[in-house]
C-alpha positions in Angstrom: 78.9 21.5 56.9 80.7 19.1 54.6 79.3 15.9 56.1 76.7 15.4 53.4 78.8 16.4 50.4 79.4 14.1 47.5 82.4 11.8 47.3 84.3 14.3 45.2 83.7 17.2 47.5 84.6 15.0 50.5 87.9 13.9 49.0 88.8 17.5 48.2 87.2 19.2 51.2 90.5 20.9 52.1 90.4 22.6 48.7 86.7 23.4 48.5 85.5 24.2 52.0 87.5 26.2 54.5 86.9 25.3 58.2 86.2 27.7 61.0 87.9 27.8 64.4 88.6 30.2 67.2 92.0 31.3 65.9 91.0 34.0 63.4 89.3 32.2 60.5 86.3 33.9 59.0 83.0 33.0 60.6 80.8 30.5 58.7 78.6 32.0 56.0 74.9 31.2 56.2 73.9 28.5 53.7 72.6 30.1 50.5 68.9 29.7 49.9 66.8 30.1 46.8 63.0 29.9 46.4 61.5 28.3 43.4 58.0 27.0 42.6 58.7 23.7 44.4 59.9 25.4 47.6 63.2 26.5 49.1 66.5 25.1 47.9 69.2 25.3 50.5 72.8 24.9 49.3 76.4 25.1 50.6 78.8 28.0 50.6 82.5 27.6 49.9 84.6 30.4 51.5 87.7 29.0 49.8 86.3 29.6 46.3 83.6 32.2 47.2 81.1 30.1 45.5 77.7 28.6 46.3 76.8 25.0 45.5 73.3 23.6 45.0 73.7 19.9 44.5 71.3 17.0 43.7 68.2 19.1 42.9 65.4 17.0 41.3 64.2 18.4 38.0 61.7 15.6 37.1 59.5 13.1 38.9 61.5 10.0 39.9 61.4 7.6 36.8 60.3 4.6 38.8 57.2 2.4 38.8 54.9 3.5 36.0 57.5 6.1 35.0 60.2 3.5 34.4 60.8 3.1 30.6 58.6 6.1 30.1 59.1 9.7 29.0 60.0 12.0 31.9 57.4 13.9 33.8 57.6 17.4 35.1 58.1 17.8 38.9 54.8 19.5 39.9 54.8 19.0 43.7 56.4 20.9 46.5 59.3 19.6 48.5 58.4 17.8 51.7 58.4 20.4 54.4 58.9 23.1 51.7 62.7 22.8 51.8 65.2 20.8 49.8 68.7 20.4 51.2 70.9 20.6 48.1 74.1 19.6 49.8 75.2 16.5 48.0 75.1 15.1 44.5 72.2 12.9 43.7 72.6 9.2 42.7 74.0 8.5 39.3 71.7 6.9 36.8 72.6 3.2 36.2 75.3 2.8 33.7 77.7 0.0 32.5 81.5 0.3 32.9 81.5 3.6 34.8 85.0 4.7 35.7 84.4 6.5 39.0 82.6 5.5 42.3 79.1 6.7 42.9 75.8 5.5 44.3 73.4 4.5 41.5 69.6 4.2 41.4 66.6 4.8 39.2 65.8 8.0 41.1 68.6 9.9 39.5 67.1 12.9 37.5 68.9 15.7 39.4 70.9 18.8 38.6 73.7 20.8 40.2 74.4 24.5 40.2 77.7 26.3 40.9 77.5 30.0 41.1 79.8 32.9 42.2 78.6 34.1 45.6 76.6 37.2 45.8 75.0 36.9 42.4 71.4 36.0 43.3 70.0 39.3 42.1 72.1 39.4 38.9 71.4 38.0 35.5 74.6 36.1 34.7 75.1 33.9 31.6 74.7 30.2 32.2 77.0 27.3 31.2 75.5 23.8 31.1 77.6 20.7 30.8 76.3 17.3 29.5 78.5 14.3 30.2 79.4 11.7 27.6 79.7 8.0 27.8 78.2 6.6 24.6 74.7 6.7 26.1 75.6 3.8 28.3 77.5 5.4 31.3 78.4 8.7 32.9 77.1 11.1 35.5 77.3 14.7 36.6 79.1 13.8 39.8 82.2 12.6 37.9 85.1 14.7 39.3 86.2 15.5 35.7 83.1 17.6 35.3 83.5 19.7 38.5 82.4 23.2 37.5 84.3 25.0 40.2 87.2 25.7 37.9 85.3 27.1 34.9 83.2 29.3 37.2 86.4 30.6 38.9 87.9 31.3 35.5 84.9 33.3 34.5 85.2 35.5 37.6 88.9 36.0 37.1 88.2 37.1 33.5 85.6 39.6 34.6 82.9 37.6 32.8 81.2 35.6 35.6 78.8 32.9 34.8 76.8 30.2 36.5 77.7 26.5 35.9 75.1 23.8 35.8 75.3 20.0 35.3 72.7 17.2 35.5 72.0 13.5 35.2 70.0 11.8 32.4 69.1 8.2 31.9 71.4 6.0 29.9 71.5 2.3 28.9 68.1 0.6 28.5 66.6 2.9 31.2 67.2 5.8 28.8 67.2 4.3 25.3 65.2 1.0 25.3 63.1 0.9 22.2 60.8 -1.4 20.3 57.2 -1.7 19.0 55.5 -1.7 22.4 57.2 1.6 23.4 56.8 3.2 20.0 53.1 2.4 20.0 52.9 4.2 23.4 54.8 7.2 22.1 57.8 6.4 24.3 61.3 6.8 22.8 64.6 8.6 23.3 63.8 8.8 27.0 67.3 9.9 28.0 67.3 12.7 25.4 63.8 13.8 26.6 65.3 13.9 30.2 67.8 16.4 28.8 65.0 18.4 27.2 62.9 18.5 30.3 66.0 19.7 32.2 66.4 22.6 29.7 62.8 23.6 30.4 63.4 23.4 34.1 66.4 25.7 33.6 64.3 28.3 31.7 61.7 28.3 34.5 64.1 28.5 37.5 67.6 29.7 36.7 66.7 33.3 37.2 66.0 32.6 40.9 69.7 31.6 41.2 71.0 34.7 39.5 71.1 33.3 35.9 69.8 34.8 32.7 67.5 32.3 30.9 68.1 34.1 27.6 71.9 33.4 27.8 72.3 29.7 28.2 75.2 28.0 26.5 75.0 24.2 26.6 78.1 22.1 26.0 79.1 18.5 26.1 81.7 15.9 25.1 81.2 12.8 23.0 77.6 11.6 23.6 77.0 14.9 25.4 78.2 16.8 22.4 76.1 14.7 20.0 73.1 15.2 22.4 73.4 19.0 21.9 73.6 18.4 18.2 70.3 16.5 18.5 68.7 19.3 20.5 69.7 21.8 17.8 67.7 19.6 15.3 64.9 18.6 17.7 61.3 18.9 16.5 62.6 19.5 13.0 64.7 22.4 14.1 62.1 24.2 16.1 63.6 27.0 18.3 62.1 26.7 21.7 64.5 29.4 23.1 66.1 26.9 25.4 69.7 27.8 24.6 71.7 30.7 23.0 74.9 28.8 22.2 76.3 25.3 21.8 79.7 23.7 22.4 80.3 20.2 21.0 83.5 18.6 22.0 84.2 15.4 20.1 80.7 15.6 18.9 78.6 17.3 16.3 75.1 17.7 14.9 75.6 14.7 12.7 75.0 11.6 14.9 78.1 9.4 15.3 77.2 6.0 14.0 73.7 5.4 12.9 70.3 5.8 14.4 68.6 2.6 15.7 66.0 0.9 13.5 62.9 -0.8 14.7 63.9 -4.5 13.8 67.0 -4.1 15.9 65.1 -2.5 18.8 62.5 -5.2 18.7 65.1 -7.9 18.9 66.8 -6.3 22.0 63.4 -5.7 23.6 62.4 -9.4 23.1 65.6 -10.6 24.6 65.2 -8.3 27.6 61.6 -9.3 28.4 62.4 -12.9 27.9 65.4 -12.8 30.2 63.3 -11.4 33.1 60.3 -13.6 32.7 58.0 -11.1 30.9 57.9 -12.7 27.5 54.5 -14.4 28.0 52.9 -11.4 29.8 49.9 -9.8 28.1 51.5 -6.4 28.6 55.3 -6.9 28.4 56.0 -3.2 29.1 53.9 -3.2 32.2 55.6 -6.4 33.3 59.1 -4.8 32.9 58.0 -1.9 35.1 57.3 -4.4 37.9 60.6 -6.2 37.8 62.8 -5.3 40.8 65.6 -2.9 39.8 68.2 -5.2 41.3 67.1 -7.9 38.9 67.0 -5.7 35.8 70.5 -4.3 36.2 72.5 -7.5 35.6 70.4 -8.4 32.7 70.9 -5.0 31.0 74.6 -5.3 31.7 74.7 -8.7 30.1 72.8 -7.5 27.1 75.3 -4.7 26.6 78.3 -7.0 27.0 76.7 -9.2 24.3 76.6 -6.3 21.9 73.4 -4.3 22.6 73.9 -0.7 21.6 71.8 2.1 23.2 71.3 4.9 20.8 68.7 7.4 19.6 65.9 6.5 17.1 64.2 8.6 14.5 60.7 8.8 16.0 59.1 11.4 13.7 58.6 13.7 16.6 61.4 14.7 18.9 63.8 13.3 16.3 61.9 14.2 13.1 64.4 13.1 10.5 67.9 11.9 9.9 70.4 14.5 11.2 72.1 14.5 7.8 69.0 15.5 6.0 68.1 18.2 8.5 71.6 19.7 8.3 71.6 19.7 4.5 68.3 21.4 4.4 68.9 24.0 7.1 66.4 22.6 9.7 68.2 23.4 12.9 68.3 26.1 15.7 70.4 29.0 14.5 72.7 29.8 17.4 76.5 30.2 17.5 78.5 27.0 18.1 82.0 25.8 19.0 82.6 22.3 17.5 85.8 20.3 17.4 87.4 16.9 17.1 90.7 15.3 18.1 93.3 14.4 15.4 93.0 10.7 16.2 89.4 10.4 17.5 88.9 6.9 16.3 91.8 5.1 17.9 89.9 4.1 21.1 86.8 3.0 19.2 88.5 0.2 17.4 89.2 -1.8 20.6 87.7 -5.3 20.8 87.2 -6.2 24.4 86.5 -9.8 23.5 90.1 -10.2 22.2 91.7 -7.3 24.0 93.1 -6.1 20.6 92.9 -2.9 18.6 91.9 -2.7 14.9 91.7 -5.5 12.4 94.1 -7.9 10.8 93.1 -7.9 7.2 90.7 -6.7 4.5 88.1 -9.4 5.3 87.9 -8.3 8.9 87.7 -4.6 7.9 84.8 -5.3 5.5 83.0 -7.2 8.3 83.4 -4.1 10.6 82.2 -1.8 7.9 79.1 -3.9 7.3 78.3 -4.0 11.0 78.7 -0.3 11.5 77.2 0.8 8.2 74.0 -1.2 8.7 71.7 -2.7 6.2 71.4 0.5 4.2 75.1 0.8 3.2 75.7 -0.8 -0.2 78.6 -3.0 -1.1 79.8 -0.5 -3.6 79.9 2.2 -0.9 81.8 0.0 1.5 84.3 -0.9 -1.3 84.9 2.7 -2.0 85.7 3.4 1.6 88.3 0.7 1.5 89.7 2.3 -1.6 89.8 5.8 0.0 91.6 4.5 3.0 94.4 2.2 1.8 96.4 0.0 4.1 99.3 2.5 4.5 100.3 3.1 8.1 102.0 6.4 7.2 98.6 8.0 6.4 96.5 6.2 8.9 95.8 7.2 12.5 97.9 8.0 14.3 99.9 9.2 11.3 103.5 10.1 10.6 105.3 6.8 10.9 105.7 3.8 8.6 105.8 1.5 11.7 102.9 -0.9 12.4 102.5 -1.1 16.1 103.1 -4.5 17.8 100.4 -6.6 19.4 97.7 -5.9 20.7 97.6 -3.4 17.8 96.7 -5.5 14.8 98.1 -5.1 11.3 95.4 -2.7 10.0 94.9 -0.8 13.2 95.9 2.6 11.7 93.7 2.1 8.7 90.5 1.3 10.6 91.3 4.1 13.1 91.4 6.6 10.2 88.1 5.4 9.0 86.6 5.7 12.4 88.1 9.2 12.9 86.5 10.6 9.8 83.3 8.5 9.6 82.3 9.0 13.2 83.7 12.5 14.0 85.5 14.7 11.5 83.0 14.4 8.7 80.2 15.3 11.1 82.1 18.4 12.3 82.6 19.5 8.7 79.0 19.0 7.7 77.8 20.8 10.9 80.1 23.8 10.3 79.2 24.0 6.7 75.5 24.0 7.5 76.0 26.8 10.0 78.1 28.8 7.6 75.5 28.4 4.8 72.9 29.8 7.2 75.1 32.7 8.1 75.4 31.7 11.8 78.8 31.9 13.5 80.5 28.5 13.9 84.0 28.1 15.3 85.8 24.8 14.6 88.8 23.4 16.3 91.3 20.5 16.0 92.8 19.1 19.2 96.4 18.0 18.5 98.0 17.8 21.9 99.5 14.4 22.8 99.0 13.8 26.5 101.6 12.0 28.7 99.0 9.9 30.4 97.8 8.2 27.2 99.6 5.4 25.3 101.4 6.9 22.3 99.9 4.3 20.1 96.5 6.0 20.6 97.8 9.3 19.4 95.7 12.4 20.2 92.5 10.6 21.0 88.9 11.1 21.8 87.8 13.7 24.3 91.4 14.1 25.7 91.0 17.9 25.8 88.4 18.0 28.5 90.7 19.0 31.4 92.0 21.8 29.2 88.6 23.3 28.5 87.8 23.1 32.2 91.1 24.6 33.2 91.8 22.0 35.8 95.6 22.4 35.6 96.1 21.1 39.2 94.6 17.7 38.2 92.4 17.8 41.4 90.5 14.4 41.7 91.7 13.3 38.3 93.1 9.8 38.0 95.5 10.8 35.2 97.7 13.9 35.1 97.6 15.5 31.7 100.3 18.0 32.8 102.9 15.6 34.2 105.6 16.6 31.7 109.3 17.1 31.4 111.1 19.4 30.8 109.3 22.0 32.9 109.0 24.3 29.9 106.8 21.8 28.1 104.6 21.5 31.2 104.3 25.3 31.3 103.2 25.3 27.7 100.4 22.8 28.5 99.3 25.0 31.4 99.3 28.1 29.1 97.2 26.2 26.6 94.7 25.1 29.3 94.3 28.6 30.6 93.8 29.9 27.1 91.1 27.3 26.2 89.3 27.8 29.5 89.2 31.5 28.9 88.0 31.0 25.3 85.1 28.9 26.8 84.3 31.7 29.2 84.4 34.2 26.3 82.0 32.2 24.3 79.5 31.7 27.1 79.6 35.4 27.9 79.9 37.0 24.5 79.1 34.3 21.9 82.6 34.5 20.5 85.8 32.7 21.8 88.0 35.7 20.9 87.4 37.9 24.0 89.8 35.8 26.1 92.3 38.6 26.9 95.4 36.5 26.2 97.9 38.6 24.1 99.6 37.2 21.0 96.9 34.6 20.1 95.7 34.6 16.5 92.0 35.3 16.0 89.8 32.2 15.9 88.2 32.6 12.5 84.5 32.1 12.0 84.0 29.1 9.7 83.2 30.0 6.1 82.4 28.0 3.0 84.9 29.9 0.9 87.8 29.7 3.4 87.1 27.0 6.0 89.5 27.0 8.9 90.0 25.3 12.3 92.0 26.6 15.2 94.5 24.0 16.2 95.3 23.5 19.9 98.8 22.0 20.1 100.6 22.1 23.4 103.6 20.3 21.8 104.6 23.5 19.9 105.7 26.9 21.0 102.8 28.4 19.1 100.1 26.4 20.9 97.0 27.9 19.1 97.0 28.7 15.4 94.5 28.6 12.5 94.8 26.0 9.7 92.8 25.3 6.5 90.1 22.6 7.2 91.1 20.5 4.2 92.9 17.4 5.6 91.5 14.3 4.0 88.8 16.4 2.5 88.0 14.0 -0.3 87.5 11.2 2.1 85.3 13.3 4.4 83.2 14.6 1.5 82.5 11.0 0.6 81.2 10.4 4.1 79.1 13.5 4.0 77.7 12.7 0.5 76.7 9.2 1.8 75.6 10.1 5.3 72.0 9.3 4.6 73.0 5.8 3.4 74.7 5.3 6.7 71.5 6.4 8.4 73.1 9.3 10.3 
């Protein structure tokens, strides 16, 4: 039964799939089957977890041939033979610097469903997870994103839901831009993959026992920012694709800036020239004919030379800057959870060319600000940022110590980390929650402040380090780092309690649109964000009171400056 399961499930087969023998084990359960428009989907049953798995289901036509570097197309044919064996994860979409092993290919637009067994005739809420990776890597088969744990927690809490994950195109395959594509109406292909998946879910999830009217979509980093974009898509048009959003280390204000056409044209010209398509009468058609194996190293080299794959304002799917839409209330009005880590920016100031973190002096800092701010940011604005964030290690990130860390952490590492934390993450979280509060829609904000033992202390409480806590994976199954490897034992127990609380809060939000129905006694109410009294809940496993509310006022002057100038930074 487990012979065709993915790498993750094979590695953990003893946990996920019980075997059958003649000594009294339960007889094998028939594979679960579901019929949708394309045919019958045949999955795998886990007796150990009492769950059904449907893995690697295609939701779009393979983006190959004429569909390479094209907007995704709906899958409108039946499965060969009428049956699809959904027993293993599909190939991961090509990415650069992925951190886990997986087969990769262009034919990668697949999804995975994990459901409690026996729910096919029910209408359970649905939790969707979108992976991050800066739009240049990631995949739904990553063991970190295994949905068995959240689904199990939902059953234990008496609020069962169905978990869903999926692949979308990244790197140039998902975010190549330029005049030839723009003229053809092709842009933001990876985000359009996500949108097509959400439509597939609306059409088909009821057959698996899910309620299409109760779909909560969450993601971390680029996945969180993706959901922010979907809340703004088509100028905030509500296509009834989701009823709630979770943005972990992400928000509805894009981190960094949108791409601009001159940059996209430059990258496009380098790509077509590098593969011999520069003189072709139709360069896009030529690119579609280049063998995949030839394109991959060229795209990798482009990224290593500094190419950045990110969304573009196209006047259609992305109608306007996210900052403008948030400030004018043009977004889908559904409840959200949104949060950031205390030291979000520390991992983003790493320079792989020198293997160092941060900058050494003011001149280097100004150069970084000019690069990240883009051509729209004025010299006066950049000077004001340097004034707002003085070179004082006590108030930088990570904060609390007058010590400047030794090499490879450069002299102004803490300073530029604080700028990255606020400019890329915290200011976006604040603007998002303010927009929701102004519209009278529930928003729940958090700050992650738990220092993990598997991270260098110089990085502090860094980006997306709360993922295993939200998923409740306290056993660390198939995780390369153990976030709970702590001494003394009491401290480890505190971390486990925090993970169980957070995973129950996630279940509560998916089920009831509030994180407060978690059933854990003694936990303060997570307040709805308000303009008059804005508050986060803080998750801090290093304290005995591991969840508590706080005013959302830290570095508020600095974050207000970022918000006031967000259009200038082309967010």
